[in-house]
N, CA, C, O and CB atoms as a CASP TS submission, in Angstrom:
PFRMAT TS
TARGET T0000
AUTHOR 0000-0000-0000
METHOD Language model
MODEL 1
PARENT N/A
ATOM      1  N   VAL     1      -7.791  23.977  -5.556  1.00  0.00           N
ATOM      2  CA  VAL     1      -8.196  25.187  -6.248  1.00  0.00           C
ATOM      3  C   VAL     1      -9.075  25.995  -5.307  1.00  0.00           C
ATOM      4  O   VAL     1      -9.997  25.469  -4.685  1.00  0.00           O
ATOM      5  CB  VAL     1      -8.940  24.861  -7.578  1.00  0.00           C
ATOM      6  N   GLU     2      -8.771  27.282  -5.217  1.00  0.00           N
ATOM      7  CA  GLU     2      -9.569  28.161  -4.364  1.00  0.00           C
ATOM      8  C   GLU     2     -10.335  29.158  -5.219  1.00  0.00           C
ATOM      9  O   GLU     2      -9.824  29.643  -6.229  1.00  0.00           O
ATOM     10  CB  GLU     2      -8.675  28.901  -3.345  1.00  0.00           C
ATOM     11  N   GLN     3     -11.553  29.457  -4.814  1.00  0.00           N
ATOM     12  CA  GLN     3     -12.408  30.391  -5.540  1.00  0.00           C
ATOM     13  C   GLN     3     -12.148  31.823  -5.071  1.00  0.00           C
ATOM     14  O   GLN     3     -11.978  32.073  -3.878  1.00  0.00           O
ATOM     15  CB  GLN     3     -13.895  30.024  -5.350  1.00  0.00           C
ATOM     16  N   VAL     4     -12.120  32.752  -6.018  1.00  0.00           N
ATOM     17  CA  VAL     4     -12.014  34.172  -5.686  1.00  0.00           C
ATOM     18  C   VAL     4     -13.364  34.602  -5.129  1.00  0.00           C
ATOM     19  O   VAL     4     -14.395  34.393  -5.768  1.00  0.00           O
ATOM     20  CB  VAL     4     -11.602  35.041  -6.942  1.00  0.00           C
ATOM     21  N   VAL     5     -13.364  35.199  -3.944  1.00  0.00           N
ATOM     22  CA  VAL     5     -14.622  35.600  -3.320  1.00  0.00           C
ATOM     23  C   VAL     5     -14.894  37.093  -3.446  1.00  0.00           C
ATOM     24  O   VAL     5     -16.030  37.531  -3.264  1.00  0.00           O
ATOM     25  CB  VAL     5     -14.619  35.212  -1.867  1.00  0.00           C
ATOM     26  N   ALA     6     -13.865  37.878  -3.757  1.00  0.00           N
ATOM     27  CA  ALA     6     -14.043  39.323  -3.926  1.00  0.00           C
ATOM     28  C   ALA     6     -12.796  39.900  -4.583  1.00  0.00           C
ATOM     29  O   ALA     6     -11.708  39.331  -4.498  1.00  0.00           O
ATOM     30  CB  ALA     6     -14.322  40.021  -2.557  1.00  0.00           C
ATOM     31  N   THR     7     -12.974  41.026  -5.230  1.00  0.00           N
ATOM     32  CA  THR     7     -11.853  41.752  -5.820  1.00  0.00           C
ATOM     33  C   THR     7     -11.708  43.064  -5.063  1.00  0.00           C
ATOM     34  O   THR     7     -12.663  43.836  -4.983  1.00  0.00           O
ATOM     35  CB  THR     7     -12.066  41.999  -7.361  1.00  0.00           C
ATOM     36  N   PRO     8     -10.529  43.330  -4.507  1.00  0.00           N
ATOM     37  CA  PRO     8     -10.361  44.563  -3.728  1.00  0.00           C
ATOM     38  C   PRO     8     -10.400  45.800  -4.619  1.00  0.00           C
ATOM     39  O   PRO     8     -10.115  45.737  -5.815  1.00  0.00           O
ATOM     40  CB  PRO     8      -9.043  44.525  -2.952  1.00  0.00           C
ATOM     41  N   ASP     9     -10.759  46.923  -4.007  1.00  0.00           N
ATOM     42  CA  ASP     9     -10.748  48.213  -4.693  1.00  0.00           C
ATOM     43  C   ASP     9      -9.290  48.591  -4.938  1.00  0.00           C
ATOM     44  O   ASP     9      -8.576  48.955  -4.004  1.00  0.00           O
ATOM     45  CB  ASP     9     -11.497  49.324  -3.857  1.00  0.00           C
ATOM     46  N   ARG    10      -8.857  48.508  -6.164  1.00  0.00           N
ATOM     47  CA  ARG    10      -7.437  48.719  -6.478  1.00  0.00           C
ATOM     48  C   ARG    10      -6.978  50.163  -6.299  1.00  0.00           C
ATOM     49  O   ARG    10      -5.776  50.416  -6.225  1.00  0.00           O
ATOM     50  CB  ARG    10      -7.164  48.291  -7.891  1.00  0.00           C
ATOM     51  N   THR    11      -7.898  51.107  -6.229  1.00  0.00           N
ATOM     52  CA  THR    11      -7.484  52.497  -6.002  1.00  0.00           C
ATOM     53  C   THR    11      -6.929  52.671  -4.590  1.00  0.00           C
ATOM     54  O   THR    11      -6.273  53.671  -4.296  1.00  0.00           O
ATOM     55  CB  THR    11      -8.670  53.459  -6.229  1.00  0.00           C
ATOM     56  N   ARG    12      -7.191  51.700  -3.720  1.00  0.00           N
ATOM     57  CA  ARG    12      -6.730  51.786  -2.337  1.00  0.00           C
ATOM     58  C   ARG    12      -5.505  50.906  -2.078  1.00  0.00           C
ATOM     59  O   ARG    12      -5.052  50.809  -0.937  1.00  0.00           O
ATOM     60  CB  ARG    12      -7.851  51.394  -1.394  1.00  0.00           C
ATOM     61  N   LEU    13      -4.968  50.271  -3.107  1.00  0.00           N
ATOM     62  CA  LEU    13      -3.818  49.379  -2.954  1.00  0.00           C
ATOM     63  C   LEU    13      -2.528  50.056  -3.401  1.00  0.00           C
ATOM     64  O   LEU    13      -2.543  50.909  -4.289  1.00  0.00           O
ATOM     65  CB  LEU    13      -4.034  48.091  -3.748  1.00  0.00           C
ATOM     66  N   ARG    14      -1.428  49.678  -2.792  1.00  0.00           N
ATOM     67  CA  ARG    14      -0.113  50.186  -3.163  1.00  0.00           C
ATOM     68  C   ARG    14       0.862  49.016  -3.184  1.00  0.00           C
ATOM     69  O   ARG    14       0.705  48.057  -2.429  1.00  0.00           O
ATOM     70  CB  ARG    14       0.367  51.302  -2.178  1.00  0.00           C
ATOM     71  N   ALA    15       1.847  49.096  -4.029  1.00  0.00           N
ATOM     72  CA  ALA    15       2.914  48.094  -4.045  1.00  0.00           C
ATOM     73  C   ALA    15       4.004  48.543  -3.079  1.00  0.00           C
ATOM     74  O   ALA    15       4.352  49.723  -3.031  1.00  0.00           O
ATOM     75  CB  ALA    15       3.491  47.894  -5.493  1.00  0.00           C
ATOM     76  N   GLY    16       4.532  47.615  -2.325  1.00  0.00           N
ATOM     77  CA  GLY    16       5.601  47.941  -1.388  1.00  0.00           C
ATOM     78  C   GLY    16       6.948  47.483  -1.917  1.00  0.00           C
ATOM     79  O   GLY    16       7.046  46.448  -2.577  1.00  0.00           O
ATOM     80  N   GLN    17       7.971  48.245  -1.630  1.00  0.00           N
ATOM     81  CA  GLN    17       9.337  47.892  -2.012  1.00  0.00           C
ATOM     82  C   GLN    17      10.214  47.880  -0.770  1.00  0.00           C
ATOM     83  O   GLN    17       9.906  48.519   0.236  1.00  0.00           O
ATOM     84  CB  GLN    17       9.897  48.881  -3.073  1.00  0.00           C
ATOM     85  N   THR    18      11.295  47.152  -0.860  1.00  0.00           N
ATOM     86  CA  THR    18      12.310  47.222   0.174  1.00  0.00           C
ATOM     87  C   THR    18      13.526  47.871  -0.453  1.00  0.00           C
ATOM     88  O   THR    18      13.655  47.778  -1.673  1.00  0.00           O
ATOM     89  CB  THR    18      12.644  45.808   0.765  1.00  0.00           C
ATOM     90  N   PRO    19      14.399  48.496   0.240  1.00  0.00           N
ATOM     91  CA  PRO    19      14.497  48.470   1.685  1.00  0.00           C
ATOM     92  C   PRO    19      13.565  49.480   2.340  1.00  0.00           C
ATOM     93  O   PRO    19      13.019  50.374   1.693  1.00  0.00           O
ATOM     94  CB  PRO    19      15.917  48.731   2.107  1.00  0.00           C
ATOM     95  N   GLN    20      13.404  49.305   3.642  1.00  0.00           N
ATOM     96  CA  GLN    20      12.661  50.254   4.454  1.00  0.00           C
ATOM     97  C   GLN    20      13.696  50.995   5.288  1.00  0.00           C
ATOM     98  O   GLN    20      14.709  50.415   5.678  1.00  0.00           O
ATOM     99  CB  GLN    20      11.569  49.542   5.358  1.00  0.00           C
ATOM    100  N   GLY    21      13.453  52.255   5.562  1.00  0.00           N
ATOM    101  CA  GLY    21      14.438  53.028   6.313  1.00  0.00           C
ATOM    102  C   GLY    21      13.851  53.627   7.575  1.00  0.00           C
ATOM    103  O   GLY    21      12.740  54.157   7.563  1.00  0.00           O
ATOM    104  N   PHE    22      14.594  53.544   8.658  1.00  0.00           N
ATOM    105  CA  PHE    22      14.166  54.099   9.941  1.00  0.00           C
ATOM    106  C   PHE    22      15.388  54.629  10.671  1.00  0.00           C
ATOM    107  O   PHE    22      16.511  54.193  10.421  1.00  0.00           O
ATOM    108  CB  PHE    22      13.423  53.031  10.803  1.00  0.00           C
ATOM    109  N   ALA    23      15.163  55.566  11.570  1.00  0.00           N
ATOM    110  CA  ALA    23      16.234  56.009  12.458  1.00  0.00           C
ATOM    111  C   ALA    23      16.670  54.804  13.287  1.00  0.00           C
ATOM    112  O   ALA    23      15.837  53.990  13.685  1.00  0.00           O
ATOM    113  CB  ALA    23      15.770  57.203  13.378  1.00  0.00           C
ATOM    114  N   THR    24      17.954  54.688  13.545  1.00  0.00           N
ATOM    115  CA  THR    24      18.497  53.515  14.230  1.00  0.00           C
ATOM    116  C   THR    24      17.795  53.241  15.552  1.00  0.00           C
ATOM    117  O   THR    24      17.378  52.111  15.803  1.00  0.00           O
ATOM    118  CB  THR    24      19.980  53.697  14.471  1.00  0.00           C
ATOM    119  N   GLU    25      17.657  54.249  16.397  1.00  0.00           N
ATOM    120  CA  GLU    25      17.056  54.027  17.715  1.00  0.00           C
ATOM    121  C   GLU    25      15.589  53.632  17.596  1.00  0.00           C
ATOM    122  O   GLU    25      15.106  52.822  18.387  1.00  0.00           O
ATOM    123  CB  GLU    25      17.189  55.284  18.579  1.00  0.00           C
ATOM    124  N   THR    26      14.869  54.189  16.620  1.00  0.00           N
ATOM    125  CA  THR    26      13.472  53.804  16.395  1.00  0.00           C
ATOM    126  C   THR    26      13.384  52.323  16.064  1.00  0.00           C
ATOM    127  O   THR    26      12.549  51.605  16.614  1.00  0.00           O
ATOM    128  CB  THR    26      12.845  54.643  15.260  1.00  0.00           C
ATOM    129  N   LEU    27      14.246  51.869  15.167  1.00  0.00           N
ATOM    130  CA  LEU    27      14.219  50.473  14.737  1.00  0.00           C
ATOM    131  C   LEU    27      14.655  49.532  15.862  1.00  0.00           C
ATOM    132  O   LEU    27      14.031  48.493  16.074  1.00  0.00           O
ATOM    133  CB  LEU    27      15.120  50.281  13.516  1.00  0.00           C
ATOM    134  N   LEU    28      15.717  49.886  16.582  1.00  0.00           N
ATOM    135  CA  LEU    28      16.169  49.041  17.691  1.00  0.00           C
ATOM    136  C   LEU    28      15.098  48.922  18.769  1.00  0.00           C
ATOM    137  O   LEU    28      14.853  47.836  19.293  1.00  0.00           O
ATOM    138  CB  LEU    28      17.459  49.600  18.298  1.00  0.00           C
ATOM    139  N   SER    29      14.466  50.038  19.094  1.00  0.00           N
ATOM    140  CA  SER    29      13.408  50.036  20.099  1.00  0.00           C
ATOM    141  C   SER    29      12.231  49.167  19.654  1.00  0.00           C
ATOM    142  O   SER    29      11.678  48.410  20.452  1.00  0.00           O
ATOM    143  CB  SER    29      12.934  51.468  20.375  1.00  0.00           C
ATOM    144  N   ALA    30      11.853  49.277  18.384  1.00  0.00           N
ATOM    145  CA  ALA    30      10.748  48.477  17.851  1.00  0.00           C
ATOM    146  C   ALA    30      11.090  46.988  17.885  1.00  0.00           C
ATOM    147  O   ALA    30      10.229  46.162  18.187  1.00  0.00           O
ATOM    148  CB  ALA    30      10.414  48.912  16.411  1.00  0.00           C
ATOM    149  N   HIS    31      12.333  46.642  17.578  1.00  0.00           N
ATOM    150  CA  HIS    31      12.744  45.231  17.621  1.00  0.00           C
ATOM    151  C   HIS    31      12.763  44.705  19.056  1.00  0.00           C
ATOM    152  O   HIS    31      12.390  43.557  19.298  1.00  0.00           O
ATOM    153  CB  HIS    31      14.134  45.058  16.981  1.00  0.00           C
ATOM    154  N   ARG    32      13.192  45.529  20.003  1.00  0.00           N
ATOM    155  CA  ARG    32      13.170  45.093  21.407  1.00  0.00           C
ATOM    156  C   ARG    32      11.736  44.823  21.852  1.00  0.00           C
ATOM    157  O   ARG    32      11.453  43.798  22.473  1.00  0.00           O
ATOM    158  CB  ARG    32      13.825  46.158  22.325  1.00  0.00           C
ATOM    159  N   LEU    33      10.834  45.749  21.531  1.00  0.00           N
ATOM    160  CA  LEU    33       9.431  45.573  21.895  1.00  0.00           C
ATOM    161  C   LEU    33       8.843  44.367  21.167  1.00  0.00           C
ATOM    162  O   LEU    33       8.072  43.602  21.747  1.00  0.00           O
ATOM    163  CB  LEU    33       8.623  46.846  21.569  1.00  0.00           C
ATOM    164  N   GLY    34       9.205  44.199  19.902  1.00  0.00           N
ATOM    165  CA  GLY    34       8.720  43.052  19.134  1.00  0.00           C
ATOM    166  C   GLY    34       9.165  41.735  19.740  1.00  0.00           C
ATOM    167  O   GLY    34       8.399  40.772  19.755  1.00  0.00           O
ATOM    168  N   ALA    35      10.385  41.680  20.238  1.00  0.00           N
ATOM    169  CA  ALA    35      10.888  40.459  20.870  1.00  0.00           C
ATOM    170  C   ALA    35      10.102  40.157  22.143  1.00  0.00           C
ATOM    171  O   ALA    35       9.830  38.997  22.453  1.00  0.00           O
ATOM    172  CB  ALA    35      12.393  40.592  21.189  1.00  0.00           C
ATOM    173  N   ASP    36       9.739  41.208  22.877  1.00  0.00           N
ATOM    174  CA  ASP    36       8.947  41.027  24.097  1.00  0.00           C
ATOM    175  C   ASP    36       7.545  40.514  23.782  1.00  0.00           C
ATOM    176  O   ASP    36       6.944  39.814  24.597  1.00  0.00           O
ATOM    177  CB  ASP    36       8.858  42.343  24.871  1.00  0.00           C
ATOM    178  N   ARG    37       7.022  40.857  22.610  1.00  0.00           N
ATOM    179  CA  ARG    37       5.653  40.484  22.228  1.00  0.00           C
ATOM    180  C   ARG    37       5.603  39.283  21.282  1.00  0.00           C
ATOM    181  O   ARG    37       4.539  38.957  20.756  1.00  0.00           O
ATOM    182  CB  ARG    37       4.964  41.664  21.576  1.00  0.00           C
ATOM    183  N   ALA    38       6.722  38.635  21.066  1.00  0.00           N
ATOM    184  CA  ALA    38       6.817  37.581  20.049  1.00  0.00           C
ATOM    185  C   ALA    38       5.806  36.461  20.241  1.00  0.00           C
ATOM    186  O   ALA    38       5.404  35.834  19.260  1.00  0.00           O
ATOM    187  CB  ALA    38       8.199  37.000  20.052  1.00  0.00           C
ATOM    188  N   GLY    39       5.389  36.193  21.451  1.00  0.00           N
ATOM    189  CA  GLY    39       4.441  35.117  21.692  1.00  0.00           C
ATOM    190  C   GLY    39       3.001  35.478  21.398  1.00  0.00           C
ATOM    191  O   GLY    39       2.148  34.591  21.364  1.00  0.00           O
ATOM    192  N   ASP    40       2.697  36.758  21.181  1.00  0.00           N
ATOM    193  CA  ASP    40       1.323  37.207  20.941  1.00  0.00           C
ATOM    194  C   ASP    40       1.086  37.351  19.446  1.00  0.00           C
ATOM    195  O   ASP    40       1.530  38.321  18.831  1.00  0.00           O
ATOM    196  CB  ASP    40       1.043  38.548  21.666  1.00  0.00           C
ATOM    197  N   GLU    41       0.385  36.384  18.862  1.00  0.00           N
ATOM    198  CA  GLU    41       0.180  36.381  17.410  1.00  0.00           C
ATOM    199  C   GLU    41      -0.567  37.622  16.922  1.00  0.00           C
ATOM    200  O   GLU    41      -0.363  38.050  15.786  1.00  0.00           O
ATOM    201  CB  GLU    41      -0.584  35.135  16.999  1.00  0.00           C
ATOM    202  N   ALA    42      -1.421  38.204  17.751  1.00  0.00           N
ATOM    203  CA  ALA    42      -2.175  39.401  17.356  1.00  0.00           C
ATOM    204  C   ALA    42      -1.252  40.594  17.145  1.00  0.00           C
ATOM    205  O   ALA    42      -1.607  41.535  16.435  1.00  0.00           O
ATOM    206  CB  ALA    42      -3.230  39.742  18.414  1.00  0.00           C
ATOM    207  N   LEU    43      -0.077  40.561  17.753  1.00  0.00           N
ATOM    208  CA  LEU    43       0.874  41.672  17.637  1.00  0.00           C
ATOM    209  C   LEU    43       2.048  41.333  16.728  1.00  0.00           C
ATOM    210  O   LEU    43       3.011  42.096  16.648  1.00  0.00           O
ATOM    211  CB  LEU    43       1.390  42.060  19.012  1.00  0.00           C
ATOM    212  N   ALA    44       1.975  40.198  16.043  1.00  0.00           N
ATOM    213  CA  ALA    44       3.079  39.759  15.186  1.00  0.00           C
ATOM    214  C   ALA    44       3.273  40.721  14.019  1.00  0.00           C
ATOM    215  O   ALA    44       2.305  41.268  13.491  1.00  0.00           O
ATOM    216  CB  ALA    44       2.822  38.335  14.660  1.00  0.00           C
ATOM    217  N   ALA    45       4.515  40.923  13.625  1.00  0.00           N
ATOM    218  CA  ALA    45       4.848  41.789  12.491  1.00  0.00           C
ATOM    219  C   ALA    45       5.653  40.983  11.488  1.00  0.00           C
ATOM    220  O   ALA    45       6.448  40.123  11.864  1.00  0.00           O
ATOM    221  CB  ALA    45       5.639  43.053  12.951  1.00  0.00           C
ATOM    222  N   SER    46       5.441  41.267  10.207  1.00  0.00           N
ATOM    223  CA  SER    46       6.157  40.521   9.171  1.00  0.00           C
ATOM    224  C   SER    46       7.377  41.272   8.638  1.00  0.00           C
ATOM    225  O   SER    46       8.156  40.715   7.865  1.00  0.00           O
ATOM    226  CB  SER    46       5.219  40.207   8.027  1.00  0.00           C
ATOM    227  N   ASP    47       7.547  42.528   9.046  1.00  0.00           N
ATOM    228  CA  ASP    47       8.696  43.300   8.577  1.00  0.00           C
ATOM    229  C   ASP    47       8.971  44.446   9.539  1.00  0.00           C
ATOM    230  O   ASP    47       8.257  44.622  10.527  1.00  0.00           O
ATOM    231  CB  ASP    47       8.455  43.838   7.147  1.00  0.00           C
ATOM    232  N   ASP    48      10.009  45.227   9.246  1.00  0.00           N
ATOM    233  CA  ASP    48      10.380  46.346  10.117  1.00  0.00           C
ATOM    234  C   ASP    48       9.259  47.370  10.241  1.00  0.00           C
ATOM    235  O   ASP    48       9.024  47.894  11.330  1.00  0.00           O
ATOM    236  CB  ASP    48      11.635  47.023   9.592  1.00  0.00           C
ATOM    237  N   ALA    49       8.569  47.662   9.151  1.00  0.00           N
ATOM    238  CA  ALA    49       7.477  48.642   9.209  1.00  0.00           C
ATOM    239  C   ALA    49       6.395  48.176  10.176  1.00  0.00           C
ATOM    240  O   ALA    49       5.858  48.977  10.941  1.00  0.00           O
ATOM    241  CB  ALA    49       6.875  48.872   7.805  1.00  0.00           C
ATOM    242  N   GLY    50       6.075  46.895  10.147  1.00  0.00           N
ATOM    243  CA  GLY    50       5.080  46.352  11.067  1.00  0.00           C
ATOM    244  C   GLY    50       5.520  46.461  12.516  1.00  0.00           C
ATOM    245  O   GLY    50       4.708  46.748  13.395  1.00  0.00           O
ATOM    246  N   LEU    51       6.808  46.234  12.769  1.00  0.00           N
ATOM    247  CA  LEU    51       7.336  46.374  14.125  1.00  0.00           C
ATOM    248  C   LEU    51       7.247  47.817  14.608  1.00  0.00           C
ATOM    249  O   LEU    51       6.846  48.073  15.743  1.00  0.00           O
ATOM    250  CB  LEU    51       8.785  45.891  14.183  1.00  0.00           C
ATOM    251  N   VAL    52       7.622  48.759  13.743  1.00  0.00           N
ATOM    252  CA  VAL    52       7.576  50.173  14.119  1.00  0.00           C
ATOM    253  C   VAL    52       6.129  50.603  14.370  1.00  0.00           C
ATOM    254  O   VAL    52       5.857  51.321  15.332  1.00  0.00           O
ATOM    255  CB  VAL    52       8.220  51.055  13.015  1.00  0.00           C
ATOM    256  N   GLU    53       5.203  50.172  13.515  1.00  0.00           N
ATOM    257  CA  GLU    53       3.781  50.480  13.728  1.00  0.00           C
ATOM    258  C   GLU    53       3.296  49.924  15.060  1.00  0.00           C
ATOM    259  O   GLU    53       2.645  50.629  15.831  1.00  0.00           O
ATOM    260  CB  GLU    53       2.928  49.913  12.580  1.00  0.00           C
ATOM    261  N   ALA    54       3.613  48.654  15.332  1.00  0.00           N
ATOM    262  CA  ALA    54       3.171  48.016  16.569  1.00  0.00           C
ATOM    263  C   ALA    54       3.735  48.718  17.798  1.00  0.00           C
ATOM    264  O   ALA    54       3.136  48.681  18.872  1.00  0.00           O
ATOM    265  CB  ALA    54       3.577  46.551  16.579  1.00  0.00           C
ATOM    266  N   ALA    55       4.894  49.360  17.636  1.00  0.00           N
ATOM    267  CA  ALA    55       5.523  50.096  18.733  1.00  0.00           C
ATOM    268  C   ALA    55       4.976  51.516  18.851  1.00  0.00           C
ATOM    269  O   ALA    55       5.417  52.280  19.710  1.00  0.00           O
ATOM    270  CB  ALA    55       7.033  50.139  18.539  1.00  0.00           C
ATOM    271  N   GLY    56       4.012  51.877  17.987  1.00  0.00           N
ATOM    272  CA  GLY    56       3.415  53.207  18.044  1.00  0.00           C
ATOM    273  C   GLY    56       4.110  54.238  17.184  1.00  0.00           C
ATOM    274  O   GLY    56       3.786  55.423  17.258  1.00  0.00           O
ATOM    275  N   GLY    57       5.060  53.810  16.369  1.00  0.00           N
ATOM    276  CA  GLY    57       5.783  54.735  15.498  1.00  0.00           C
ATOM    277  C   GLY    57       5.027  55.040  14.221  1.00  0.00           C
ATOM    278  O   GLY    57       4.039  54.381  13.900  1.00  0.00           O
ATOM    279  N   SER    58       5.489  56.030  13.506  1.00  0.00           N
ATOM    280  CA  SER    58       4.881  56.427  12.236  1.00  0.00           C
ATOM    281  C   SER    58       5.596  55.752  11.083  1.00  0.00           C
ATOM    282  O   SER    58       6.822  55.641  11.074  1.00  0.00           O
ATOM    283  CB  SER    58       4.914  57.955  12.065  1.00  0.00           C
ATOM    284  N   VAL    59       4.817  55.304  10.112  1.00  0.00           N
ATOM    285  CA  VAL    59       5.348  54.732   8.879  1.00  0.00           C
ATOM    286  C   VAL    59       4.738  55.522   7.738  1.00  0.00           C
ATOM    287  O   VAL    59       3.519  55.676   7.671  1.00  0.00           O
ATOM    288  CB  VAL    59       5.030  53.188   8.755  1.00  0.00           C
ATOM    289  N   VAL    60       5.571  56.024   6.844  1.00  0.00           N
ATOM    290  CA  VAL    60       5.086  56.818   5.716  1.00  0.00           C
ATOM    291  C   VAL    60       5.482  56.149   4.406  1.00  0.00           C
ATOM    292  O   VAL    60       6.395  55.324   4.361  1.00  0.00           O
ATOM    293  CB  VAL    60       5.643  58.261   5.779  1.00  0.00           C
ATOM    294  N   VAL    61       4.786  56.516   3.356  1.00  0.00           N
ATOM    295  CA  VAL    61       5.061  55.995   2.022  1.00  0.00           C
ATOM    296  C   VAL    61       5.832  57.051   1.243  1.00  0.00           C
ATOM    297  O   VAL    61       5.468  58.227   1.259  1.00  0.00           O
ATOM    298  CB  VAL    61       3.743  55.603   1.282  1.00  0.00           C
ATOM    299  N   VAL    62       6.882  56.643   0.573  1.00  0.00           N
ATOM    300  CA  VAL    62       7.651  57.539  -0.290  1.00  0.00           C
ATOM    301  C   VAL    62       7.704  56.925  -1.682  1.00  0.00           C
ATOM    302  O   VAL    62       7.561  55.710  -1.825  1.00  0.00           O
ATOM    303  CB  VAL    62       9.093  57.783   0.275  1.00  0.00           C
ATOM    304  N   PRO    63       7.908  57.743  -2.708  1.00  0.00           N
ATOM    305  CA  PRO    63       7.965  57.189  -4.066  1.00  0.00           C
ATOM    306  C   PRO    63       9.102  56.182  -4.209  1.00  0.00           C
ATOM    307  O   PRO    63      10.183  56.358  -3.646  1.00  0.00           O
ATOM    308  CB  PRO    63       8.134  58.313  -5.094  1.00  0.00           C
ATOM    309  N   GLY    64       8.837  55.133  -4.966  1.00  0.00           N
ATOM    310  CA  GLY    64       9.852  54.121  -5.237  1.00  0.00           C
ATOM    311  C   GLY    64      10.272  54.186  -6.691  1.00  0.00           C
ATOM    312  O   GLY    64       9.995  55.163  -7.386  1.00  0.00           O
ATOM    313  N   ASP    65      10.934  53.152  -7.139  1.00  0.00           N
ATOM    314  CA  ASP    65      11.383  53.062  -8.520  1.00  0.00           C
ATOM    315  C   ASP    65      11.105  51.650  -9.016  1.00  0.00           C
ATOM    316  O   ASP    65      11.598  50.688  -8.426  1.00  0.00           O
ATOM    317  CB  ASP    65      12.898  53.421  -8.651  1.00  0.00           C
ATOM    318  N   PRO    66      10.327  51.501 -10.085  1.00  0.00           N
ATOM    319  CA  PRO    66      10.009  50.163 -10.582  1.00  0.00           C
ATOM    320  C   PRO    66      11.245  49.369 -10.994  1.00  0.00           C
ATOM    321  O   PRO    66      11.180  48.144 -11.096  1.00  0.00           O
ATOM    322  CB  PRO    66       9.067  50.266 -11.753  1.00  0.00           C
ATOM    323  N   MET    67      12.360  50.037 -11.232  1.00  0.00           N
ATOM    324  CA  MET    67      13.594  49.342 -11.593  1.00  0.00           C
ATOM    325  C   MET    67      14.326  48.797 -10.360  1.00  0.00           C
ATOM    326  O   MET    67      15.298  48.053 -10.489  1.00  0.00           O
ATOM    327  CB  MET    67      14.513  50.283 -12.368  1.00  0.00           C
ATOM    328  N   SER    68      13.859  49.166  -9.185  1.00  0.00           N
ATOM    329  CA  SER    68      14.480  48.697  -7.946  1.00  0.00           C
ATOM    330  C   SER    68      13.884  47.337  -7.589  1.00  0.00           C
ATOM    331  O   SER    68      12.958  47.248  -6.782  1.00  0.00           O
ATOM    332  CB  SER    68      14.270  49.725  -6.780  1.00  0.00           C
ATOM    333  N   LEU    69      14.420  46.285  -8.193  1.00  0.00           N
ATOM    334  CA  LEU    69      13.912  44.941  -7.978  1.00  0.00           C
ATOM    335  C   LEU    69      14.420  44.368  -6.667  1.00  0.00           C
ATOM    336  O   LEU    69      15.548  44.634  -6.252  1.00  0.00           O
ATOM    337  CB  LEU    69      14.303  44.034  -9.132  1.00  0.00           C
ATOM    338  N   LYS    70      13.574  43.582  -6.025  1.00  0.00           N
ATOM    339  CA  LYS    70      13.995  42.864  -4.838  1.00  0.00           C
ATOM    340  C   LYS    70      15.047  41.839  -5.254  1.00  0.00           C
ATOM    341  O   LYS    70      14.918  41.214  -6.307  1.00  0.00           O
ATOM    342  CB  LYS    70      12.782  42.180  -4.128  1.00  0.00           C
ATOM    343  N   VAL    71      16.065  41.665  -4.455  1.00  0.00           N
ATOM    344  CA  VAL    71      17.169  40.779  -4.808  1.00  0.00           C
ATOM    345  C   VAL    71      16.675  39.365  -5.105  1.00  0.00           C
ATOM    346  O   VAL    71      17.260  38.670  -5.935  1.00  0.00           O
ATOM    347  CB  VAL    71      18.202  40.746  -3.684  1.00  0.00           C
ATOM    348  N   THR    72      15.607  38.934  -4.438  1.00  0.00           N
ATOM    349  CA  THR    72      15.102  37.576  -4.642  1.00  0.00           C
ATOM    350  C   THR    72      14.117  37.470  -5.802  1.00  0.00           C
ATOM    351  O   THR    72      13.580  36.391  -6.050  1.00  0.00           O
ATOM    352  CB  THR    72      14.442  37.086  -3.382  1.00  0.00           C
ATOM    353  N   THR    73      13.868  38.570  -6.520  1.00  0.00           N
ATOM    354  CA  THR    73      12.956  38.544  -7.666  1.00  0.00           C
ATOM    355  C   THR    73      13.647  37.880  -8.851  1.00  0.00           C
ATOM    356  O   THR    73      14.709  38.334  -9.277  1.00  0.00           O
ATOM    357  CB  THR    73      12.491  39.978  -8.040  1.00  0.00           C
ATOM    358  N   PRO    74      13.053  36.797  -9.396  1.00  0.00           N
ATOM    359  CA  PRO    74      13.677  36.177 -10.573  1.00  0.00           C
ATOM    360  C   PRO    74      13.588  37.097 -11.784  1.00  0.00           C
ATOM    361  O   PRO    74      12.599  37.811 -11.952  1.00  0.00           O
ATOM    362  CB  PRO    74      13.011  34.825 -10.888  1.00  0.00           C
ATOM    363  N   LEU    75      14.602  37.083 -12.618  1.00  0.00           N
ATOM    364  CA  LEU    75      14.601  37.922 -13.816  1.00  0.00           C
ATOM    365  C   LEU    75      13.992  37.192 -14.980  1.00  0.00           C
ATOM    366  O   LEU    75      13.906  37.744 -16.078  1.00  0.00           O
ATOM    367  CB  LEU    75      16.008  38.369 -14.166  1.00  0.00           C
TER
END
């Protein structure tokens, strides 16, 4: 059992949805750079947006749809 040590300010939190969309060359370039940096845990990315950010690209938020469930979400 772990103790809660703090509650984040929820006005600053957002829910993320997939899929993420990028121009093909932006994404390919970010993946190439990510592969080159794979051994550096400080530069590790957990998704495409993280790879694009680490490569110096811009990531923006767009409105989603609560009905757009992730395929792995149990019903």
